N, C-alpha and C positions, 0 to 999 in steps of 0.2 A: 335531025327532027329537034323542035323546040320543046323542051318539057313544061308543061303548064304549072305554075305555082299556085293556082287557086286550089283551095280545100272544098272538097265535094263531099259534104257529111254523108249524104246517101249512100254514095259509093262505099265510103269508109265502113259505114255500118253494115253493108252488105258482105264486104271482104271480111269483117270481123266474125259475122254470123257463119261464113263458111268455115272458117278456121274453128271456131267454137264448135260447130255441128260436124265437122269432119268431112262433109261431102256437100256438091251443089245440090243435090236433091233434098237433103234435110233442111238447108238454108234456104232453100225455095219455099218449101213446105211452111217453115215459120214465118217467113215474110209474106206469104200469100202471092207466090209469084210462080214462073216456071223455071225448071232447071236451064233451058237454053237462054234465057235471059240473063240468068246469074252467071253463067259461064261466059256469055257475051260481055258483060259489064267487067267482069274480071281480066278477061284479055284486052278490053280496050284500058283499063288501068295500068297494065302491064305495059302496054304501048306508050302512053302518057309519060309514066315514069320511068321507061327505058330500063326496066329491070324485070326478071321473072320472079314472081312471088310465089307460085305454086308450081310443084312437079305433078303431071297428071300421068297416069297409068291406066289400064284397064281395070285394075284391081284396086288401086287407092290413089288417094289424093295426099300429098304431103307438103308441108309449108318450108320453102328455101329459107336459109340464113337471112338473106335479103327480106324476105317476106315477113319473117318472125320479127324482126327489128321494126318492120313496118306496123305489124300488127299492134306490137306493144306501145309505139308512139300513138298509133290511131286509138287505141283503147284510152290513153291519156286525154286526147283531144275529145273523143266522144263522152267521157265522163266530165270533160270541165263544160262541155257544151250542154250536157243533159242538166248539170248543177247550175247553169245559167238559167235555164227554163225552170228548173225546180225553186231557185231562189225566188222568182216571181210568184210562183204558186204558194210559197212559204209565207207571203204576206198576209194570205188569209188564216195562216196557223193551223191550215187542216190537211193533214197529209192525204196523198191521193195515190192510187195505182197499185201495182203489184209490187210485193216484197218477198224474196226469195231467202229462205233461212236454212240453214243446216246445222246439226249438231250430233254428238254421238247418241247411239240408241237409248242407252238407258236415262242418261240426263235429260235428253229431249222428251222422252215419255213423261218422265216424272216431274220435269220441271219447267222445261221450255214450253209445253202444252199449256200450262198456265199463264205463263206469259203472253204467248199467242192470244189465248180467249180474253184476257184482260185488254189487250192492245186493240183486237177487232171489236170489242165492245165500246171502246172510247174513239175509235178512229172507222166509222162506217163506210168512208169511200175507200178503203184499203183492202184488198184481198192478198192471201197469204199462201204460198206453197212451201212446205217445209220437208226436208229429207234428212231422216235419223240414219245414220250409218257409223260402223266402226272404222271405214277408211278415211283418210286424209283426203279431204275435198279439196280441188284446185279452184278457190272460189271466183278467180278471175276467168279462166278458161272454161269453166263450167256453168257461169253466168248466175252465180249467187251474190245476194247483196250483203249478206252477214253471216258470219260463222260464230257459234257459241263453243268455245273449247276450254276444257279442263285439264290443268296441268302446265308445265312450263311450257313456253313457246320457241320454235326455233326460229331462226333468223332467215325471213324471206323477203323483207322490204315492205310488207304490208303494214297497215296501220292497226293498232288495237287500243281499246281501251279496257282497263281492269275493272270488272263490275263487283269481286268480292273474292271470298275464298269459301272453299268448302271444306268443313271440318269434320273430322271422324271420330268413332267412339267404339268399344269393344261392349257387346250386347249378348245376352242369352235368355232363354225362357225361365220364368221360374222354376217350373217342374224340373228342367235339367240341374238348376243351382241346388235343388233341395237335395237330390241325389249325389251330386258331385262331391269331390273333395274341397276342403277348405280354400277360399281365394282371397288373399289379403294381400298379396305382393305379386309383382310380374313375373318372379321367378316360379311362383305357383303354376303359371300357365303350362309347364312341362308335365303336370299331371293332369291335364284336361283335355277335352275332346275339341279340336279347333275345327273350324269351317274356315278355309281359306281361298281366296281368289288365285288364280294362277297369273304370273306375269312373265311372259318370255319362257313359259315352260316350267318355271319354278314357282313354289310356294313358300312364301316366307312373310313375316311381319318385320318392319323396322318401327319400333314405338318410341315415342319422344315423351319426356317429361321435365321441360325447362332445359336445362343444359344437358340431361341425362338422356342416354340413348342405349335402348337393348334391342338386339336382333333376334327374334324369334325362328328358329330353324326345325323346330319339332315337325314330325311328320303329321298332317293333318288327318283327322277322321274323315275329312272330306274337301275334295279340291274341285272348285268350279271355275268356269270363266265369266260369271256374272254374278254382280252384286246382288242382283235381286233374287237370284237362286240361293246365295249364302244367306239373305235374310229369309227365304221361305225355311230352309233347312234349321235356322235357329229359332224360328217360331215353331218348329215341330220338335224341340226339345232335345236335338241332336249335337248340341255343343254351342262354343263361343264364336261369334262372327264379329269382324271388324265392318262397321257399315258406315256410310254417310249419315250424319245425324239427322238431316232432313228426312232421310228413309226411315231412321227408326222412330222418331219422334211421336207418330201416331200410336204406335205400339206401346212407348213408355206410358202414354196417358191413358190407355185401357188396360195396363197391366200385364200384357202378354209378353213384353220384353222388358228386361232389368239392364241398367247401365252398370257395368262392373269395371273395377280400376279406373274411374273416372279421370285421373291423373295421367293417364298413360293413353296414346293414340298415334296413328300416322300424322305426320307433319300435314298441316293444311295445304290443300291444292288450290292455286289461283284458277278463277274463271275469268275469261276474257270475251269480250265481243270483238271479232276481227271483220274488217273490210278494207276496201281497196283504197281508198283516200281518207285522210282526216281534214283535209283541206275542202274537198268539195264533197262533203257528206250529203246524202240525199235527205230532204226534210223527213221522209218517212222511216228511214233508218234513223236518224238523229231521235226522232219521236219514240220509236222502239227501244233504243239504248235508254233514253230518259226514264221510259215506264220501267224497264228493268231495274235501274239505278234506285228508283223509288220504292221499289216491292221487293228487292232481295231480301230474304227472309234474314232476319237478325236473330240471335240467340243460338241458332244451328247452324247459320250459315253466316260468315262474316261479310258485312256488306261494304263496298267502297263507295265513299261519299264523291258527288259529281264534281269534278273539276273541268276547266276548259283545257286543260293540257291533254295532248294525245301521246299516247306512248307509241314510237316508231320501232315496232318489233315484229318479229316474223310470226308466221302462224303455220 
């Protein structure tokens, strides 16, 4: 049998939907067709390619090694094809279509929501789907255009642009400080009630002041797994919490929180926009990233100036 070398983009798109959605039925629903047609097209693809792409059973559908390789390459081709179409639309300088965004639950609710609102106001022909979650989302296989991630990125071959850094500080309510022991040096923290967030089951702080580092391992008055909870407990006057400065800033303004030991805090955490390709970035994704770079809050978040260089790092 002669294998056709012609690229059939609709077939590729259909196969990618089957792999992404995990079943013929889900892919058919998304593509607005029926399960039998999807199954028939995939079978025809396998015959043309001379290879089995999927393993079928009564209970599940799995991708073969050859199928996985084909899927990865097909996604590159589809991305390039979509980018070619998008480049024409970009001539109007008006982003269009759906953009799917994911971010961490707390950062998404408190920061990314504001970016999305500003983006929708300036881009009336764009719609947004946002998923905020604590799990690490596979943006390629789950169909997301962009992920906003806080912290050091792992190496996965995706592209990323550094947006800036999230900086931290130590905060307490004035009514707590009025009744608490004196606090003038970092060593005084051992005499205070601390509100700590838990990381991998442990509660501690690593505070940095220039070249100096202090590890605070005292038992906290309260350990929580949410910085929002830590902020709420600090506002209730129960101790000192370490918070992102963007989270504490409104309460400094109205006097319900005070900034203590301002020279000491955790090291800044980088904030990145992560996406599939820097070479073929969709215009709406580029527009969203440009907006973030122009609005990233200086003063209590450190912004990264726009450059043409894309960081090839993992997420």
